[in-house]
KEGU-313983 format. One record per residue (C-alpha): residue number from 1; residue in three letters; x, y, z. Coordinates in Angstrom, 1 decimal, always signed. Example, Ala and Ser with C-alpha at 12.3 -4.5 7.8 and 13.67 -1.06 7.14 Angstrom:
<nodes>
NODE  resi  resn      c1      c2      c3
NODE     1   ALA   +12.3    -4.5    +7.8
NODE     2   SER   +13.7    -1.1    +7.1
</nodes>
This chain:
<nodes>
NODE  resi  resn      c1      c2      c3
NODE     1   MET    -2.2  -126.0  +170.8
NODE     2   ASP    -0.1  -123.2  +172.0
NODE     3   LEU    +3.9  -124.0  +172.4
NODE     4   VAL    +3.2  -124.0  +176.2
NODE     5   GLN    +0.7  -126.7  +176.4
NODE     6   GLN    +3.5  -128.4  +173.3
NODE     7   GLU    +6.0  -128.4  +175.4
NODE     8   ILE    +4.3  -129.5  +178.6
NODE     9   ASN    +3.0  -132.7  +176.8
NODE    10   MET    +6.9  -133.1  +175.0
NODE    11   PHE    +9.0  -132.9  +178.4
NODE    12   GLY    +6.7  -134.4  +181.2
NODE    13   ASN    +5.3  -132.1  +183.3
NODE    14   GLN    +1.6  -134.5  +183.2
NODE    15   GLU    +1.7  -138.3  +184.1
NODE    16   HIS    +2.8  -140.4  +181.8
NODE    17   THR    +1.5  -144.8  +181.8
NODE    18   LEU    +4.1  -145.6  +179.2
NODE    19   TRP    +7.3  -145.9  +181.6
NODE    20   VAL    +9.3  -144.9  +178.3
NODE    21   GLU    +7.9  -141.5  +178.6
NODE    22   LYS    +7.7  -141.5  +182.7
NODE    23   PHE   +11.6  -141.6  +182.8
NODE    24   ARG   +12.3  -140.0  +179.2
NODE    25   PRO   +15.0  -137.4  +181.0
NODE    26   GLY   +14.7  -134.1  +180.8
NODE    27   THR   +18.5  -133.3  +181.4
NODE    28   LEU   +21.7  -134.3  +180.6
NODE    29   ASP   +22.2  -135.5  +183.7
NODE    30   GLY   +19.6  -138.9  +183.4
NODE    31   TYR   +21.0  -139.3  +179.6
NODE    32   VAL   +22.4  -142.8  +179.1
NODE    33   GLY   +25.7  -143.0  +176.5
NODE    34   ASN   +27.2  -141.2  +173.7
NODE    35   GLU   +29.7  -139.8  +176.0
NODE    36   HIS   +31.7  -139.1  +172.9
NODE    37   ILE   +29.2  -135.9  +172.0
NODE    38   ILE   +28.2  -135.0  +175.1
NODE    39   ASP   +30.2  -132.1  +175.8
NODE    40   LYS   +29.7  -130.3  +172.2
NODE    41   VAL   +26.0  -130.6  +173.4
NODE    42   LYS   +27.2  -129.5  +176.8
NODE    43   LEU   +28.2  -126.4  +175.3
NODE    44   TYR   +24.8  -125.9  +173.5
NODE    45   ILE   +23.4  -125.7  +176.4
NODE    46   GLU   +25.4  -123.6  +178.5
NODE    47   SER   +25.9  -121.0  +175.9
NODE    48   GLY   +22.2  -121.2  +174.9
NODE    49   ASP   +23.6  -120.7  +170.8
NODE    50   VAL   +22.2  -123.8  +169.2
NODE    51   PRO   +23.3  -124.8  +165.5
NODE    52   HIS   +21.2  -126.8  +163.1
NODE    53   LEU   +21.8  -130.2  +164.2
NODE    54   LEU   +21.1  -134.3  +162.6
NODE    55   PHE   +21.2  -136.8  +164.7
NODE    56   TYR   +21.2  -140.5  +163.1
NODE    57   GLY   +21.1  -143.8  +164.6
NODE    58   GLN   +19.1  -147.2  +165.1
NODE    59   ALA   +16.0  -147.0  +166.7
NODE    60   GLY   +15.0  -146.5  +170.4
NODE    61   THR   +18.8  -145.3  +171.2
NODE    62   GLY   +18.1  -142.0  +172.5
NODE    63   LYS   +18.1  -139.3  +169.1
NODE    64   THR   +14.5  -138.2  +169.6
NODE    65   THR   +15.6  -137.9  +174.1
NODE    66   LEU   +18.6  -135.9  +173.4
NODE    67   ALA   +16.9  -133.5  +170.8
NODE    68   LYS   +14.4  -132.7  +173.3
NODE    69   ILE   +16.8  -132.2  +176.3
NODE    70   ILE   +18.8  -129.8  +174.2
NODE    71   ALA   +15.5  -127.9  +173.2
NODE    72   GLY   +14.6  -128.1  +176.8
NODE    73   ASN   +17.3  -126.4  +178.7
NODE    74   VAL   +17.7  -123.3  +176.0
NODE    75   ASP   +15.7  -120.4  +175.5
NODE    76   ALA   +13.6  -121.4  +173.4
NODE    77   ASP    +9.8  -122.3  +171.9
NODE    78   ILE    +9.8  -125.9  +170.5
NODE    79   MET    +7.2  -127.1  +168.2
NODE    80   TYR    +7.5  -131.1  +167.8
NODE    81   ILE    +7.0  -132.8  +164.3
NODE    82   ASN    +7.0  -136.6  +163.5
NODE    83   ALA    +7.9  -136.7  +159.9
NODE    84   SER    +6.5  -140.1  +159.4
NODE    85   ASP    +3.2  -138.9  +159.8
NODE    86   GLU    +3.6  -135.6  +158.5
NODE    87   ASN    +6.1  -135.7  +155.7
NODE    88   ASN    +5.0  -133.8  +152.4
NODE    89   ILE    +5.8  -130.4  +151.3
NODE    90   GLU    +2.9  -128.7  +152.6
NODE    91   THR    +4.0  -129.5  +156.6
NODE    92   VAL    +7.1  -127.3  +155.8
NODE    93   ARG    +5.0  -124.8  +153.6
NODE    94   THR    +2.4  -124.0  +156.1
NODE    95   LYS    +2.6  -125.7  +159.5
NODE    96   ILE    +6.7  -124.8  +159.9
NODE    97   LYS    +6.8  -122.1  +157.7
NODE    98   ASN    +3.7  -120.6  +159.7
NODE    99   TYR    +5.7  -121.3  +163.1
NODE   100   ALA    +9.1  -119.8  +162.3
NODE   101   SER    +7.7  -116.6  +160.6
NODE   102   THR    +5.6  -115.4  +164.0
NODE   103   VAL    +7.1  -113.5  +166.8
NODE   104   GLY    +8.8  -115.2  +169.4
NODE   105   PHE    +9.2  -114.2  +172.8
NODE   106   LYS   +12.3  -116.2  +173.4
NODE   107   ARG   +15.9  -116.5  +172.1
NODE   108   TRP   +14.8  -118.9  +169.3
NODE   109   LYS   +12.5  -121.3  +168.0
NODE   110   ILE   +13.4  -124.9  +167.7
NODE   111   VAL   +12.0  -127.1  +165.6
NODE   112   ILE   +12.0  -130.9  +166.5
NODE   113   LEU   +11.7  -132.4  +163.1
NODE   114   ASP   +11.8  -136.4  +164.7
NODE   115   GLU   +11.9  -139.2  +161.8
NODE   116   ALA   +13.0  -136.7  +159.3
NODE   117   ASP   +14.3  -139.5  +156.6
NODE   118   TYR   +10.7  -140.3  +156.1
NODE   119   MET   +10.2  -136.8  +154.5
NODE   120   THR    +9.6  -136.4  +150.8
NODE   121   PRO   +12.5  -135.0  +148.5
NODE   122   ASN   +10.5  -131.9  +148.1
NODE   123   GLY    +9.5  -131.9  +151.6
NODE   124   GLN   +13.4  -131.7  +152.5
NODE   125   ALA   +14.3  -129.3  +149.6
NODE   126   ALA   +11.4  -126.6  +151.0
NODE   127   LEU   +13.0  -127.6  +154.4
NODE   128   ARG   +16.6  -126.8  +152.9
NODE   129   ASN   +15.0  -123.0  +152.2
NODE   130   LEU   +13.0  -122.6  +155.6
NODE   131   MET   +16.3  -123.3  +157.6
NODE   132   GLU   +18.5  -120.9  +155.6
NODE   133   THR   +15.5  -118.0  +155.7
NODE   134   PHE   +14.9  -118.0  +158.8
NODE   135   SER   +18.2  -119.1  +160.4
NODE   136   LYS   +18.8  -115.8  +162.5
NODE   137   THR   +15.4  -117.0  +164.8
NODE   138   THR   +15.1  -120.5  +164.2
NODE   139   ARG   +17.1  -123.5  +164.9
NODE   140   PHE   +16.4  -127.3  +163.3
NODE   141   ILE   +17.0  -130.3  +165.1
NODE   142   LEU   +16.3  -133.7  +163.2
NODE   143   THR   +16.6  -137.1  +163.8
NODE   144   CYS   +16.6  -140.4  +161.4
NODE   145   ASN   +17.7  -144.1  +161.4
NODE   146   TYR   +19.0  -144.0  +157.7
NODE   147   VAL   +21.0  -140.3  +157.8
NODE   148   GLU   +21.8  -141.3  +154.0
NODE   149   LYS   +18.4  -141.0  +153.2
NODE   150   ILE   +18.7  -137.1  +154.3
NODE   151   ILE   +19.9  -134.6  +151.1
NODE   152   ASP   +23.5  -133.4  +151.1
NODE   153   PRO   +22.2  -129.8  +151.4
NODE   154   ILE   +20.2  -130.6  +154.9
NODE   155   GLN   +23.1  -132.2  +156.0
NODE   156   SER   +26.0  -129.3  +155.1
NODE   157   ARG   +24.0  -126.8  +157.2
NODE   158   CYS   +23.9  -129.3  +160.3
NODE   159   GLN   +26.3  -130.1  +163.0
NODE   160   VAL   +26.2  -134.0  +162.0
NODE   161   PHE   +26.0  -137.2  +164.9
NODE   162   GLY   +25.6  -140.4  +164.8
NODE   163   ILE   +24.8  -142.0  +168.0
NODE   164   THR   +25.3  -145.3  +169.3
NODE   165   PRO   +23.7  -147.6  +172.0
NODE   166   PRO   +24.9  -147.9  +175.1
NODE   167   ASN   +26.4  -150.8  +176.3
NODE   168   LYS   +23.9  -153.8  +177.7
NODE   169   LYS   +25.8  -152.6  +181.1
NODE   170   GLU   +24.6  -149.4  +181.0
NODE   171   VAL   +21.0  -149.8  +179.8
NODE   172   ALA   +20.9  -152.9  +182.8
NODE   173   LYS   +22.0  -149.7  +185.3
NODE   174   ARG   +19.2  -147.4  +184.2
NODE   175   ILE   +16.8  -150.8  +184.1
NODE   176   VAL   +17.9  -151.4  +187.5
NODE   177   SER   +17.5  -147.4  +189.0
NODE   178   ILE   +14.0  -147.5  +187.2
NODE   179   LEU   +12.5  -150.6  +188.8
NODE   180   ASP   +14.0  -149.6  +192.0
NODE   181   GLU   +12.2  -146.0  +192.2
NODE   182   LEU    +9.3  -148.1  +191.7
NODE   183   GLN    +9.9  -150.3  +194.5
NODE   184   VAL    +9.5  -153.2  +191.4
NODE   185   SER   +11.4  -156.3  +192.5
NODE   186   TYR   +12.9  -158.3  +190.4
NODE   187   ASP   +15.6  -161.6  +189.5
NODE   188   ASN   +18.9  -160.8  +187.8
NODE   189   LYS   +18.1  -163.6  +185.4
NODE   190   ASP   +14.5  -162.3  +184.4
NODE   191   LEU   +15.9  -158.7  +183.9
NODE   192   VAL   +19.3  -160.3  +181.8
NODE   193   THR   +16.5  -162.3  +179.5
NODE   194   ILE   +14.7  -159.1  +179.1
NODE   195   ILE   +17.6  -157.1  +178.1
NODE   196   ASN   +18.9  -159.5  +175.5
NODE   197   ALA   +15.7  -160.1  +173.8
NODE   198   GLY   +15.6  -156.2  +173.1
NODE   199   TYR   +18.9  -154.3  +173.0
NODE   200   PRO   +19.8  -152.5  +171.2
NODE   201   ASP   +16.9  -151.0  +171.4
NODE   202   ILE   +16.3  -149.3  +174.8
NODE   203   ARG   +12.8  -148.5  +174.5
NODE   204   ARG   +11.6  -152.1  +173.2
NODE   205   VAL   +13.7  -153.2  +176.7
NODE   206   LEU   +11.5  -150.8  +179.1
NODE   207   ASN    +8.5  -151.5  +177.2
NODE   208   SER    +8.8  -155.1  +178.4
NODE   209   CYS   +10.2  -154.3  +181.4
NODE   210   GLN    +7.1  -152.6  +182.1
NODE   211   ARG    +4.6  -155.5  +180.7
NODE   212   GLN    +6.0  -157.9  +182.6
NODE   213   VAL    +5.5  -156.9  +186.3
NODE   214   ILE    +2.4  -157.7  +188.0
NODE   215   ASP    +1.8  -156.6  +191.9
NODE   216   GLY    +5.0  -155.2  +191.8
NODE   217   LYS    +7.1  -158.0  +191.2
NODE   218   LEU    +9.0  -158.5  +187.4
NODE   219   LYS    +8.8  -162.4  +186.5
NODE   220   ILE    +8.9  -163.9  +183.4
NODE   221   ASP    +8.3  -167.5  +183.1
NODE   222   ASP    +9.2  -170.0  +180.5
NODE   223   THR    +5.9  -168.9  +178.4
NODE   224   SER    +6.5  -165.4  +178.6
NODE   225   VAL    +9.8  -166.1  +177.3
NODE   226   ILE    +8.9  -167.7  +174.5
NODE   227   GLN    +6.5  -165.0  +173.8
NODE   228   ALA    +8.8  -162.2  +173.8
NODE   229   ASN   +11.5  -163.8  +171.9
NODE   230   TYR    +8.4  -164.7  +169.4
NODE   231   MET    +7.0  -161.3  +169.0
NODE   232   THR   +10.5  -159.7  +168.7
NODE   233   LYS   +11.8  -161.8  +166.1
NODE   234   LEU    +8.0  -160.9  +164.3
NODE   235   VAL    +8.3  -156.9  +164.5
NODE   236   GLU   +12.4  -157.5  +163.0
NODE   237   ILE   +10.6  -159.7  +160.5
NODE   238   LEU    +7.7  -156.6  +159.7
NODE   239   LYS   +10.3  -154.2  +159.6
NODE   240   ASN   +13.4  -155.9  +157.5
NODE   241   ASP   +11.7  -158.9  +154.8
NODE   242   ASN   +10.0  -158.3  +151.8
NODE   243   LYS    +6.2  -158.9  +151.5
NODE   244   LYS    +6.4  -162.5  +150.4
NODE   245   ASP    +9.1  -163.6  +152.5
NODE   246   ALA    +7.4  -161.6  +155.6
NODE   247   PHE    +4.5  -164.0  +155.2
NODE   248   LYS    +6.6  -167.0  +155.0
NODE   249   ASN    +8.9  -166.3  +157.8
NODE   250   ILE    +6.2  -165.2  +160.2
NODE   251   ARG    +3.6  -168.0  +159.8
NODE   252   GLN    +7.0  -170.8  +160.3
NODE   253   LEU    +7.8  -168.5  +163.4
NODE   254   ILE    +4.3  -168.8  +164.8
NODE   255   ASN    +3.7  -172.5  +164.1
NODE   256   ASP    +7.3  -173.0  +165.7
NODE   257   SER    +6.1  -171.2  +169.0
NODE   258   LYS    +3.4  -173.2  +169.7
NODE   259   VAL    +1.8  -170.4  +171.1
NODE   260   LYS    -2.1  -170.1  +171.1
NODE   261   ASP    -3.1  -167.2  +172.7
NODE   262   PHE    -2.1  -164.1  +170.7
NODE   263   SER    -3.7  -161.6  +173.0
NODE   264   ALA    -0.1  -160.1  +174.5
NODE   265   LEU    +0.6  -159.8  +170.2
NODE   266   HIS    -1.5  -156.9  +170.1
NODE   267   LYS    -0.3  -154.6  +172.6
NODE   268   TYR    +3.3  -155.7  +171.9
NODE   269   LEU    +2.8  -154.6  +168.2
NODE   270   PHE    +1.1  -151.4  +169.5
NODE   271   ASP    +4.2  -150.3  +172.0
NODE   272   GLU    +6.8  -151.1  +169.1
NODE   273   ILE    +4.7  -149.9  +166.4
NODE   274   ASP    +7.5  -146.8  +165.8
NODE   275   SER   +10.1  -149.1  +165.1
NODE   276   TYR    +8.4  -150.7  +162.2
NODE   277   ALA    +5.0  -148.8  +161.6
NODE   278   THR    +6.8  -145.2  +160.5
NODE   279   GLY    +4.7  -143.0  +157.9
NODE   280   HIS    +2.0  -145.7  +158.7
NODE   281   ILE    +0.8  -145.3  +162.4
NODE   282   ALA    -2.6  -144.4  +162.0
NODE   283   SER    -3.7  -147.4  +159.6
NODE   284   VAL    -1.4  -150.0  +161.9
NODE   285   ILE    -4.0  -148.3  +164.8
NODE   286   LEU    -6.9  -149.1  +163.8
NODE   287   ILE    -5.7  -152.8  +162.3
NODE   288   LEU    -4.8  -153.7  +165.7
NODE   289   ALA    -7.4  -152.4  +167.3
NODE   290   GLU   -10.0  -154.4  +165.2
NODE   291   SER    -8.4  -157.3  +165.1
NODE   292   GLN    -8.2  -157.0  +169.1
NODE   293   TYR   -11.4  -156.4  +169.4
NODE   294   GLN   -12.4  -159.6  +167.2
NODE   295   ASP    -9.9  -161.7  +168.9
NODE   296   SER   -12.4  -162.9  +171.6
NODE   297   PHE   -14.9  -164.1  +168.8
NODE   298   ALA   -12.4  -165.8  +166.6
NODE   299   VAL   -12.3  -169.7  +166.8
NODE   300   ASP    -9.1  -170.6  +164.8
NODE   301   LYS    -7.1  -167.7  +166.6
NODE   302   GLU    -3.8  -169.0  +164.8
NODE   303   LEU    -6.3  -167.8  +161.4
NODE   304   HIS    -7.4  -165.2  +163.0
NODE   305   ILE    -3.9  -163.4  +163.7
NODE   306   MET    -2.3  -164.6  +160.2
NODE   307   SER    -5.1  -162.6  +158.4
NODE   308   THR    -4.0  -159.6  +160.8
NODE   309   ILE    -0.6  -160.2  +159.6
NODE   310   VAL    -2.0  -159.9  +156.4
NODE   311   LYS    -3.6  -156.5  +156.6
NODE   312   LEU    -0.6  -155.5  +158.0
NODE   313   LEU    +1.6  -156.4  +155.5
NODE   314   ASN    -0.8  -154.9  +152.7
NODE   315   GLU    -0.4  -151.4  +154.7
NODE   316   LEU    +3.5  -151.6  +155.7
NODE   317   LYS    +5.0  -153.2  +152.2
</nodes>
């Protein structure tokens, strides 16, 4: 894929079915929160002089969006890499090095390295060397959830910023503006329920809103609330619990929720895949696709979904 096509794919000059991509802001005017660093970011964009940057913080709080805004508003060619999928030393030695070493036609080459905390130690060491070797022509913007997993030599070469989630009022204002633009009607009570269930992960909130829109109206009934709550909790367990506890807690959660139809869970787990399956995305997609197909034939739905959970845990833990 050439650089022009990469930029088209990254910055939204195409139709998106997912709201999180369709409404990802391309400039600072649409960015919500983190006022403490916006002035510095504006200076980078206005001057066109971008240092190496490292953004860290919780999932779904705007790290990647901010990286793409910076890269997309300066004179630069851009390469985007999700390190959760490409995290070894060969990615650095071949893909990134080849890109950085070729002649460009813009002021900078920018490498956005998303989920950089999933890079191997050897990969990070090789990256540090590239940051020095090509510092006159190439800038690196890294994002991560856990800054402590980034080696000190890389941190010392970057301007490091902690990204914090916007408050619920700011999130609500942004969601309302999207619903109004799409001419979707809604009840404030339903909107508050969705925000409370997904906050502080804005991506999760927006995905949940999209799932609940039918015929131009955002509406969640009691069953939807129960499903939203149990699915949110299930993802949190996948993210945080060890394998043994996760199985026990998910089994108890499903039993307590009294949910009998798990068809929505497959879509939810797919929508939230970035938050719990970093480094295993391709394998998890295959597990979910197979499970969704088999679900229609399963006699015991709870038994079937627990077998899927076992496969996920074996892959993730």
